[in-house]
DRENPA-878124 format. One line per 4 residues: number of its first residue (from 1); their letters; for each residue x, y, z negated of N, C-alpha, C. Coordinates in Angstrom, 2 decimals, decimal comma. Atoms other than C-alpha are relative to their C-alpha. Layout:
REM residues N
NUM = a = X:Y:Z:X:Y:Z:X:Y:Z ~ ...
END
This chain:
REM residues 124
1 = maav = 0,99:0,45:-0,96:0,26:7,78:-9,16:-0,86:-1,06:-0,66 ~ 0,91:0,98:0,57:-2,78:5,85:-10,28:-0,36:-1,03:1,06 ~ 0,47:1,01:-0,93:-4,29:2,77:-8,72:-0,93:0,66:1,02 ~ 0,83:-0,55:-1,06:-6,26:3,32:-5,53:-1,46:-0,07:-0,40
5 = tpms = 1,43:-0,09:0,27:-9,75:4,48:-6,38:-0,55:1,16:0,81 ~ 0,56:-1,11:-0,76:-12,17:6,77:-4,58:0,24:1,35:-0,66 ~ -0,16:-1,24:0,72:-11,56:9,37:-7,28:1,47:0,33:-0,31 ~ -1,41:-0,29:0,23:-7,72:9,25:-7,24:0,29:1,42:0,47
9 = pvkm = -0,31:-1,36:-0,43:-6,38:12,79:-7,13:0,88:0,00:1,25 ~ -0,80:-0,13:-1,22:-4,94:13,87:-3,81:1,25:0,78:-0,36 ~ -1,28:-0,63:0,34:-1,25:14,65:-4,34:0,73:0,53:1,23 ~ -0,62:-0,47:-1,23:-0,40:15,30:-0,72:-0,83:1,15:0,56
13 = dtka = 0,73:-1,07:-0,66:-1,52:18,10:1,58:-1,42:-0,47:0,34 ~ 1,40:0,41:-0,18:-5,34:17,97:1,69:-0,36:-0,17:1,47 ~ 0,29:0,11:-1,44:-5,52:18,57:5,44:0,61:-1,28:0,57 ~ -0,66:1,23:-0,47:-3,02:15,78:6,11:-0,71:-1,23:-0,57
17 = frkm = 0,70:1,13:0,60:-4,91:13,50:3,69:-1,28:-0,31:0,77 ~ 1,25:0,22:-0,77:-8,20:14,00:5,58:0,31:-0,60:1,36 ~ -0,41:0,52:-1,31:-6,42:13,37:8,88:0,40:-1,48:-0,13 ~ -0,41:1,39:0,25:-4,86:10,19:7,45:-1,21:-0,88:-0,25
21 = argk = 1,18:0,79:0,35:-8,17:8,96:6,01:-0,88:-0,29:1,21 ~ 0,78:0,22:-1,22:-9,81:9,34:9,43:0,75:-0,85:1,03 ~ -0,78:0,83:-0,91:-7,06:7,22:11,02:0,66:0,78:1,12 ~ -0,56:-0,86:-1,05:-5,70:10,17:13,01:1,51:0,16:-0,11
25 = mkpe = -1,46:-0,03:0,12:-2,14:9,87:11,69:0,52:-1,39:0,30 ~ -0,57:1,29:-0,36:0,02:7,13:13,13:1,10:-0,37:-1,00 ~ -1,07:0,42:0,91:2,07:5,16:10,58:1,33:-0,13:0,75 ~ -1,33:0,02:-0,62:5,79:5,44:11,28:0,67:-1,37:-0,14
29 = arid = -0,53:1,35:0,19:6,51:1,91:10,03:-1,09:-0,84:-0,66 ~ 0,99:0,90:0,61:4,57:-1,13:8,87:0,67:-1,27:-0,48 ~ -0,44:1,30:0,49:5,06:-4,28:6,86:-1,24:-0,86:-0,20 ~ 1,11:0,95:0,15:2,82:-7,35:6,88:0,39:-1,02:-1,07
33 = lhgm = -0,30:0,89:1,13:2,78:-9,25:3,58:-0,84:-1,28:0,02 ~ 0,83:1,21:-0,10:0,31:-11,94:4,76:0,80:-1,26:-0,27 ~ -0,59:1,32:0,20:1,16:-15,41:3,51:1,20:-0,04:-0,92 ~ -1,16:-0,01:0,90:3,93:-14,31:1,15:-0,45:-0,29:-1,43
37 = tqda = 0,26:0,15:1,43:4,14:-15,33:-2,49:0,10:1,39:-0,63 ~ -0,09:-1,29:0,68:3,84:-12,52:-5,03:1,45:0,47:-0,14 ~ -1,41:-0,37:0,17:7,59:-12,59:-5,72:0,62:0,47:1,31 ~ -0,56:-0,37:-1,30:8,52:-12,50:-2,04:-0,60:1,32:0,49
41 = ahta = 0,66:-1,22:-0,45:5,95:-9,78:-1,29:0,49:1,21:-0,78 ~ -0,49:-1,11:0,83:7,12:-7,61:-4,21:1,39:0,42:0,45 ~ -1,36:-0,29:-0,47:10,74:-7,86:-3,07:-0,03:0,68:1,37 ~ 0,08:-0,56:-1,35:9,85:-7,18:0,58:-0,58:1,41:-0,03
45 = ltqf = 0,62:-1,32:0,11:7,63:-4,22:-0,37:1,01:1,01:-0,53 ~ -0,98:-0,91:0,60:10,33:-2,67:-2,54:1,07:0,38:1,02 ~ -1,03:-0,28:-1,00:13,00:-2,99:0,18:-0,56:0,86:1,14 ~ 0,63:-0,73:-1,10:10,60:-1,70:2,84:-0,23:1,47:-0,37
49 = vlgs = 0,29:-1,38:0,41:9,50:1,39:0,89:1,29:0,79:-0,23 ~ -1,26:-0,70:0,24:13,00:2,29:-0,27:0,73:0,30:1,32 ~ -0,64:-0,20:-1,31:14,38:1,82:3,25:-0,70:1,04:0,85 ~ 0,78:-0,97:-0,77:11,57:3,80:4,87:0,22:1,41:-0,55
53 = harg = -0,23:-1,31:0,62:12,03:6,64:2,39:1,40:0,51:0,34 ~ -1,39:-0,39:-0,31:15,81:6,67:2,96:0,15:0,47:1,45 ~ -0,04:-0,40:-1,41:15,18:6,98:6,72:-0,88:1,22:0,28 ~ 0,79:-1,22:-0,16:12,89:9,99:6,13:-1,41:-0,22:0,51
57 = krlv = 1,38:0,27:-0,43:9,63:8,27:7,06:-0,96:0,56:-1,04 ~ 0,98:-0,56:0,94:6,51:9,82:5,53:-1,22:-0,91:-0,16 ~ 1,20:0,84:0,08:3,56:7,53:6,39:0,33:-1,41:0,47 ~ -0,23:1,41:-0,35:3,93:3,76:6,31:-1,28:-0,78:-0,30
61 = lvit = 1,17:0,86:0,16:1,35:0,99:6,51:0,43:-1,31:-0,65 ~ -0,27:1,26:0,70:1,37:-1,95:4,10:-1,23:-0,88:0,20 ~ 1,10:0,92:-0,29:-0,78:-4,85:5,32:0,05:-1,14:-1,01 ~ 0,08:1,05:1,03:-1,89:-7,17:2,53:-0,95:-1,12:0,40
65 = gkgk = 1,08:0,93:-0,27:-4,86:-8,94:4,07:-1,06:0,17:-1,08 ~ 1,10:-0,15:0,95:-8,19:-9,15:2,29:-0,07:-1,14:-0,99 ~ 0,08:1,18:0,86:-7,64:-12,54:0,72:-1,14:-0,90:0,45 ~ 1,06:0,92:-0,37:-9,81:-15,62:1,10:-0,56:-0,67:-1,24
69 = ekpd = 0,65:0,75:1,07:-12,28:-17,36:-1,10:0,58:-1,41:0,00 ~ -0,47:1,37:0,12:-10,91:-20,64:-2,39:-0,55:-0,55:-1,30 ~ 0,55:0,58:1,22:-12,10:-23,07:-5,02:0,84:0,39:-1,21 ~ -0,68:-0,38:1,23:-11,24:-21,90:-8,53:0,07:-1,22:-0,90
73 = lgpi = -0,12:1,25:0,73:-9,93:-25,09:-10,11:0,72:0,13:-1,33 ~ -0,79:-0,15:1,22:-7,80:-23,67:-12,90:-0,77:0,66:-1,13 ~ 0,65:-0,62:1,16:-8,64:-22,43:-16,38:0,06:1,53:0,03 ~ -0,12:-1,45:-0,11:-7,48:-18,91:-15,50:-0,44:0,40:1,40
77 = perv = 0,48:-0,36:-1,34:-9,45:-17,35:-12,64:1,02:0,85:0,75 ~ -0,92:-0,75:-0,85:-7,39:-16,00:-9,76:-0,82:0,90:0,90 ~ 0,74:-0,96:-0,81:-8,55:-12,88:-7,96:0,14:-0,32:1,47 ~ -0,06:0,09:-1,45:-9,40:-12,99:-4,29:0,82:1,18:0,49
81 = gvlr = -0,84:-1,08:-0,52:-6,78:-10,98:-2,44:0,99:0,48:-1,04 ~ -0,96:-0,33:1,06:-4,03:-11,09:-5,05:0,94:1,12:0,44 ~ -0,93:-1,04:-0,47:-1,61:-9,01:-2,95:-0,72:1,33:0,15 ~ 0,77:-1,23:-0,17:-4,34:-6,48:-2,16:-0,14:0,74:-1,33
85 = hqvp = 0,15:-0,61:1,33:-4,75:-5,89:-5,91:1,35:0,36:-0,62 ~ -1,31:-0,22:0,61:-1,05:-6,04:-6,80:0,78:1,16:0,62 ~ -0,81:-1,00:-0,70:0,43:-3,71:-4,17:-0,12:1,39:-0,62 ~ 0,06:-1,34:0,62:-0,95:-0,45:-5,68:0,70:0,05:-1,36
89 = kwld = -0,67:0,05:1,30:0,34:-1,53:-9,10:1,52:0,03:0,17 ~ -1,44:0,02:-0,25:3,80:-2,28:-7,71:0,50:1,37:0,46 ~ -0,40:-1,32:-0,50:3,89:1,09:-5,95:0,04:1,04:-1,11 ~ 0,03:-0,93:1,14:3,26:2,76:-9,32:1,09:-0,31:-1,03
93 = lppl = -1,09:0,37:0,91:6,31:1,13:-10,95:1,34:0,48:0,56 ~ -1,34:-0,32:-0,50:9,97:2,18:-10,77:0,54:-1,20:0,79 ~ -0,58:-1,23:-0,52:11,85:2,39:-8,45:-0,86:0,69:1,05 ~ 0,83:-0,55:-1,08:8,95:3,09:-6,04:-0,80:1,23:-0,42
97 = rdkv = 0,86:-1,08:0,49:6,97:5,51:-8,22:0,47:1,37:0,47 ~ -0,54:-1,31:-0,37:9,28:8,43:-7,43:0,00:0,25:1,51 ~ -0,04:-0,13:-1,46:9,18:7,76:-3,69:-1,40:0,13:0,60 ~ 1,37:0,07:-0,52:5,39:7,35:-3,29:-0,79:1,21:-0,48
101 = lqvs = 0,81:-1,16:0,33:3,22:10,45:-3,15:-1,48:-0,37:-0,05 ~ 1,43:0,33:-0,09:-0,14:8,89:-2,20:-0,17:-1,41:0,55 ~ 0,38:1,31:-0,52:-1,68:5,45:-1,67:-1,50:0,07:0,27 ~ 1,40:-0,05:-0,39:-4,97:5,12:0,17:-0,32:-1,20:0,88
105 = qahi = 0,42:1,09:-0,87:-6,95:2,34:1,81:0,09:0,48:1,44 ~ -0,18:-0,35:-1,41:-6,22:2,32:5,53:-1,35:0,14:0,70 ~ 1,16:-0,14:-0,88:-8,72:3,37:8,16:-0,24:-1,35:0,68 ~ 0,35:1,28:-0,64:-10,53:0,48:9,86:0,88:-0,28:1,22
109 = shgg = -0,86:0,20:-1,18:-8,37:1,03:12,96:1,39:-0,49:-0,36 ~ -1,31:0,47:0,47:-5,29:0,20:10,86:-0,11:-1,13:-1,01 ~ 0,14:1,15:0,89:-6,70:-2,70:8,86:-1,02:0,15:-1,11 ~ 1,06:-0,21:0,99:-9,33:-1,16:6,57:0,37:-0,52:-1,39
113 = ggay = -0,17:0,51:1,35:-9,67:-3,00:3,24:1,16:-0,97:-0,16 ~ -1,13:0,92:0,09:-6,75:-5,28:4,07:1,34:0,68:0,17 ~ -1,25:-0,74:-0,19:-4,15:-2,52:4,35:-0,04:1,32:-0,77 ~ -0,12:-1,28:0,70:-2,89:0,60:2,60:0,90:0,94:0,78
117 = yvyl = -0,92:-1,05:-0,43:-1,46:3,86:3,82:0,82:0,35:-1,24 ~ -0,88:-0,45:1,08:1,53:4,79:1,68:0,71:1,24:0,53 ~ -0,59:-1,27:-0,40:2,52:8,44:2,00:1,19:0,26:-0,91 ~ -1,23:-0,12:0,77:6,11:8,92:0,91:0,40:1,46:-0,19
121 = srlr = -0,48:-1,35:0,29:7,69:11,98:-0,67:1,17:0,33:0,95 ~ -1,13:-0,44:-0,82:10,28:14,02:1,19:1,31:-0,40:-0,67 ~ -1,34:0,26:0,53:13,95:13,17:0,81:0,47:1,22:-0,78 ~ -0,50:-1,13:0,80:15,62:15,28:-1,85:1,48:0,14:0,20
END
């Protein structure tokens, strides 16, 4: 799975993907990572995805928030919306890579640019 881009290949059923992109599929579970540190968010995301997959859930919502502008006082610039940028990368690493079929920005009704739909593979 590659990072979320408009040109990411669709790995799930195309009809279901279009339905999801229009906000017509209801997420079966959700996690809100607002206000968490990167370490805490990574741990929470991993436990959430693995647990959701184990329970047979297919579509989950990961809320990251959009991030806020803040003064850049350090020598190394920090991206706005650190979690928003990190979550797709984390989902592409083991042990989540094998469980995640598709990652897509959520429809505005489910958080838009501050959330991701994560479509999980079937239990094997």
